[in-house]
C-alpha positions in Angstrom: 26.3 81.7 136.6 24.8 83.0 133.4 28.1 84.3 132.2 29.7 80.9 132.9 27.1 79.0 130.9 27.3 81.3 127.9 31.1 81.2 127.8 32.4 79.7 124.6 33.8 76.2 125.1 37.4 75.8 123.9 37.7 73.2 121.2 39.4 70.0 122.1 42.6 68.7 120.6 40.6 66.3 118.4 38.4 69.1 117.2 41.4 71.2 116.4 42.9 68.4 114.4 39.7 67.8 112.6 39.6 71.5 111.6 43.2 71.4 110.5 42.5 68.5 108.1 39.0 69.5 107.0 39.8 69.4 103.3 41.0 65.8 103.6 37.4 64.7 104.5 36.7 65.0 100.7 37.7 61.8 98.8 38.7 63.7 95.6 40.9 66.0 97.6 42.5 63.1 99.5 43.5 61.6 96.2 44.8 64.9 94.9 46.7 65.6 98.1 48.4 62.1 97.9 49.5 62.6 94.3 50.7 66.2 95.1 52.7 65.0 98.1 54.7 62.5 96.0 55.1 64.5 92.8 56.2 67.7 94.6 58.7 65.6 96.6 60.1 64.6 93.2 60.2 68.2 92.1 62.0 69.4 95.2 64.6 66.6 94.7 65.0 67.8 91.1 65.9 71.3 92.2 68.8 70.0 94.3 69.9 67.4 91.7 69.9 69.9 88.7 72.0 72.4 90.6 74.4 69.8 91.8 74.8 68.2 88.3 75.5 71.5 86.6 77.9 72.7 89.3 79.7 69.3 89.3 80.0 69.4 85.5 81.0 73.1 85.1 82.3 74.4 88.4 81.3 77.8 87.2 78.6 80.2 88.6 77.7 81.1 85.0 76.7 77.4 84.5 74.1 77.8 87.3 73.0 81.1 85.9 72.3 79.6 82.5 70.4 76.8 84.1 68.2 79.5 85.5 67.7 81.0 82.1 67.0 77.7 80.4 64.3 76.7 82.9 62.7 80.1 83.0 62.4 80.7 79.3 59.7 78.0 78.4 57.8 78.9 81.6 57.7 82.5 80.7 56.6 81.8 77.1 54.0 79.2 77.9 52.6 79.9 81.3 49.9 82.3 80.3 48.7 80.0 77.6 48.8 77.2 80.2 46.2 79.2 82.1 44.0 79.6 79.1 44.2 75.9 78.4 43.4 75.2 82.1 40.2 77.3 81.8 39.1 75.7 78.5 39.9 72.0 78.9 39.7 69.2 81.4 42.1 70.1 84.2 42.3 66.6 85.5 43.4 65.2 82.2 45.9 68.0 81.7 47.5 67.3 85.1 47.7 63.6 84.2 49.4 64.3 80.9 51.9 66.8 82.3 52.8 64.5 85.2 53.4 61.6 82.8 55.7 63.8 80.6 57.8 65.1 83.5 58.2 61.6 85.0 59.5 60.3 81.6 61.9 63.2 81.2 63.3 62.6 84.7 63.8 59.0 84.0 65.7 59.9 80.8 67.9 62.3 82.7 68.6 59.5 85.2 69.5 57.1 82.5 72.0 59.6 80.9 73.6 60.0 84.3 73.7 56.3 85.0 75.3 55.6 81.6 77.9 58.4 82.3 76.9 60.3 79.2 75.3 63.3 81.0 76.7 66.5 79.7 76.1 70.2 80.2 74.0 70.5 77.1 71.7 67.5 77.6 71.0 68.3 81.2 70.0 71.8 80.1 67.9 70.4 77.3 66.0 68.1 79.6 65.6 70.9 82.2 64.2 73.1 79.4 61.6 70.4 78.5 60.6 69.8 82.1 60.1 73.5 82.7 57.9 73.7 79.5 55.7 70.9 80.8 55.4 72.6 84.2 54.1 75.7 82.6 50.8 73.8 82.1 50.8 72.1 85.5 50.3 74.8 88.1 47.4 76.7 86.4 45.6 73.4 86.0 46.2 72.4 89.6 45.1 75.8 90.9 42.0 75.7 88.8 41.1 72.1 89.8 41.5 71.7 93.5 38.9 74.3 94.7 36.3 72.0 93.0 37.5 68.9 95.0 36.3 70.5 98.3 33.5 72.4 99.9 34.2 76.1 99.5 34.1 76.6 103.3 37.2 74.4 103.4 39.2 76.6 100.9 41.5 78.2 103.5 42.3 74.8 104.9 43.1 73.4 101.4 45.4 76.3 100.7 47.2 75.7 104.0 47.4 71.9 103.3 48.8 72.5 99.8 51.4 74.9 101.3 52.3 72.3 103.9 52.9 69.8 101.1 55.1 72.2 99.2 57.0 73.2 102.3 57.2 69.7 103.9 58.7 68.3 100.7 61.3 71.1 100.9 62.5 69.2 104.0 62.1 65.6 102.8 63.0 66.1 99.1 66.4 67.8 99.5 67.4 65.5 102.4 66.7 62.5 100.2 68.4 64.0 97.2 71.4 65.1 99.1 71.8 61.8 100.9 71.4 59.8 97.6 73.9 62.0 95.7 76.4 61.6 98.5 76.0 57.8 98.8 75.0 56.3 95.5 75.0 59.2 93.0 72.5 61.4 91.1 71.0 58.7 88.9 69.0 56.8 91.6 67.8 60.2 93.0 66.5 61.1 89.5 64.7 57.7 89.2 63.1 58.1 92.6 62.0 61.7 91.6 60.4 60.2 88.5 58.4 57.7 90.5 57.0 60.6 92.5 55.2 61.9 89.4 53.8 58.4 88.7 51.8 58.8 91.9 50.1 61.9 90.6 49.2 60.0 87.4 47.5 57.3 89.4 45.7 59.8 91.7 44.4 61.8 88.7 43.1 58.7 87.0 41.0 57.9 90.1 39.5 61.4 90.7 35.9 62.0 89.5 35.3 65.8 89.0 31.8 67.3 88.7 31.2 69.7 85.8 33.3 72.8 86.0 32.5 76.2 84.3 34.7 76.7 81.3 35.9 79.8 79.6 33.6 81.5 77.2 34.0 80.6 73.5 36.5 82.6 71.6 40.1 82.4 70.5 42.9 81.6 72.9 44.2 85.1 72.4 40.8 86.6 73.3 40.7 84.4 76.4 44.2 85.4 77.4 43.4 89.1 77.0 40.3 88.7 79.1 42.3 87.1 81.9 45.0 89.8 81.8 42.4 92.5 81.7 40.7 91.1 84.8 43.9 91.3 86.8 44.8 94.8 85.6 41.4 96.1 86.5 41.6 94.8 90.1 44.1 96.8 92.3 44.3 94.0 94.9 45.7 91.6 92.3 48.2 94.1 91.1 49.6 94.5 94.6 49.7 90.8 95.4 51.2 89.7 92.1 53.7 92.6 92.0 55.0 91.7 95.4 55.2 88.0 94.4 57.3 89.0 91.4 59.8 90.7 93.6 60.0 87.8 96.1 60.6 85.4 93.2 62.9 87.3 91.0 65.1 88.9 93.7 64.5 87.2 97.0 64.3 83.5 96.1 67.1 83.7 93.5 69.5 82.8 96.2 68.4 79.1 95.8 70.3 78.8 92.5 73.5 79.8 94.3 73.2 77.5 97.3 75.6 74.9 95.9 78.3 77.6 95.9 77.5 78.5 99.6 77.5 74.8 100.5 80.9 74.1 98.9 83.0 77.3 98.8 81.7 79.4 101.7 80.2 77.2 104.4 82.1 74.0 103.2 79.4 71.5 104.1 79.2 69.6 100.8 76.1 67.9 99.2 74.7 66.7 102.5 74.9 70.2 103.9 73.2 71.5 100.8 70.3 69.2 101.4 70.2 70.2 105.1 70.0 73.9 104.1 67.1 73.3 101.8 65.4 71.2 104.5 65.8 73.7 107.3 64.1 76.3 105.2 61.3 73.8 104.7 60.9 73.2 108.4 60.4 76.9 109.0 57.9 77.0 106.2 55.9 74.1 107.6 55.7 75.8 111.0 54.5 79.0 109.5 51.9 77.3 107.2 50.3 75.9 110.3 50.3 79.4 112.0 48.8 80.9 108.8 46.0 78.3 108.8 45.2 79.2 112.4 44.8 82.9 111.3 42.2 82.1 108.7 39.7 84.6 110.2 42.1 87.5 110.4 41.0 90.7 108.6 44.6 92.0 108.6 45.8 89.6 105.9 47.2 92.4 103.8 49.2 93.8 106.7 50.5 90.4 107.7 51.5 89.3 104.2 53.5 92.4 103.5 55.2 92.1 106.9 56.1 88.5 105.8 57.8 89.9 102.7 59.8 92.4 104.8 61.0 89.6 107.2 61.9 87.4 104.3 64.1 90.0 102.6 65.9 90.8 105.8 66.7 87.1 106.5 68.1 86.6 103.0 70.5 89.4 103.7 71.6 87.7 106.9 72.1 84.5 105.0 74.2 86.3 102.4 76.7 87.8 104.9 76.9 84.8 107.2 80.0 82.6 107.3 78.7 80.5 110.2 76.8 77.3 109.3 74.4 77.5 112.3 73.6 81.2 111.7 73.0 80.4 108.0 70.6 77.6 109.0 68.8 79.9 111.4 68.4 82.6 108.7 67.0 79.9 106.3 64.6 78.7 108.9 63.2 82.2 109.5 63.3 83.1 105.8 61.3 79.9 104.9 58.7 80.7 107.6 58.3 84.4 106.5 58.1 83.5 102.8 55.5 80.8 103.4 53.4 83.0 105.6 53.3 85.5 102.7 52.4 82.9 100.1 49.5 81.3 102.1 47.9 84.7 102.6 48.3 85.6 98.9 46.9 82.3 97.6 44.0 82.4 99.9 43.1 85.9 98.8 43.3 85.0 95.2 41.4 81.7 95.4 38.6 83.5 97.4 38.2 86.4 95.0 38.7 84.9 91.5 35.7 83.6 89.5 35.8 79.9 88.6 35.9 80.5 84.8 38.9 82.8 85.2 40.8 80.9 87.8 43.3 79.2 85.5 44.2 82.4 83.7 44.6 84.5 86.9 46.7 81.8 88.5 48.8 81.5 85.4 49.7 85.1 85.8 50.4 84.6 89.5 52.4 81.4 88.7 54.4 83.4 86.1 55.8 85.6 88.8 57.1 82.5 90.6 58.2 81.0 87.3 60.6 83.9 87.0 62.6 82.4 89.9 65.0 80.7 87.5 65.4 84.0 85.6 66.1 85.6 88.9 68.7 82.9 89.3 70.3 84.1 86.0 70.7 87.6 87.3 72.0 86.3 90.7 74.5 84.0 88.9 75.8 86.8 86.7 76.1 89.2 89.7 77.9 86.5 91.6 80.3 86.0 88.8 80.9 89.8 88.4 81.1 90.7 92.1 80.6 87.8 94.6 77.9 85.3 95.5 77.4 87.0 98.9 76.8 90.4 97.2 74.3 88.8 94.7 72.2 87.3 97.5 72.3 90.3 99.7 71.2 92.5 96.8 68.2 90.4 96.2 67.1 90.3 99.8 67.6 94.0 100.2 65.4 94.8 97.2 62.5 92.7 98.6 62.8 94.2 102.0 62.9 97.8 100.8 60.0 97.5 98.4 57.9 95.6 100.9 58.4 98.4 103.5 57.3 100.9 100.9 54.2 98.9 100.1 53.5 98.5 103.8 53.1 102.3 104.1 50.3 102.3 101.5 46.8 102.3 103.0 45.4 100.2 100.1 47.1 97.0 101.2 44.8 96.9 104.3 41.7 96.1 102.2 43.1 92.7 101.1 42.3 90.9 104.3 38.8 92.5 104.7 37.8 91.8 101.1 39.1 88.2 101.2 37.3 87.4 104.5 34.1 88.8 103.1 34.3 86.5 100.1 35.0 83.5 102.3 32.1 84.4 104.5 29.8 84.6 101.5 31.0 81.2 100.3 30.4 79.6 103.7 26.9 81.0 104.1 
């Protein structure tokens, strides 16, 4: 009888749902979450629209490759300074200004398309400016949202943020693909612009308590301090190095998806939207699984395993000529990639001091910002050899390097160190 009375009671469905949405119990985070949901939907739409416009105008893989170069360049040049600014100034105001700028630029692009004056050069120019604005957005968001919640809800907030990103990978591309096919690209761009207006409204309503700022000094000194902190910590070197490979090689297939949709799988713009969406569904499923594993002390092992699985499924997508098989590969790949990202971001958020958060996450964001530059190399390889070879090469690199890292004992300390930090914060 004693054993029965001391047996732990299983949580009810209501209790599980309450745990799953713990961060949403905080008013400031609810506002942030709402703005994030709509603005990231607009961003996911933009990814589809940009690629479709360039492919429609040029019909040349090199056109998509240079779209990658143009969107990567300002991010690479400005992202680290975006982290410095995020640590020195009001992150809420910074997000508000960036969202306003991106929304206006999207509206201008939509107007050019509506007036039938959109050309290769002005689409690239606007894409360049949008990417430049985004270089200041992610470090500010990453530095802000941990202050909108109780620290004990950090893992939940990371998972919810990931669900937003991955959920909008389903909704955004489906909306964009359907609008392009039915009424054209201009209405899709206008709707994407409205999405960023929601973030502007949300940021204007948030009230943030005082946040520790970077120590006084020049921006260069602050930048060097942030880079030095990452270099001195082996965990960060492993996490950010793997993220670079996933972005530059693995995710570069995204820029070539219009070619797969039209020339290889022959499914058109609606099929392109569906391919993006299926990857998003897999990502949502795995984000929920990752949230349920918040107490795991094997985060390092799991996150590297996710990178291995992602690289392998990219190779499958590359060689497939079957639309159902391609969708299956994208589903599994989206799940594996998201599992990896949730684990990495939780580890970083738990371990980075508040006054360095913007700079450390600007370095982390820089690795993902190289995705368009990875698109450049993928586009050039596709032009020189074939799109299938370019995508398979990227996935193979990710899988091989991740397997190598998996053999290193050091990666096992990631989960233990992260959980210790979360336990201290919840105490």
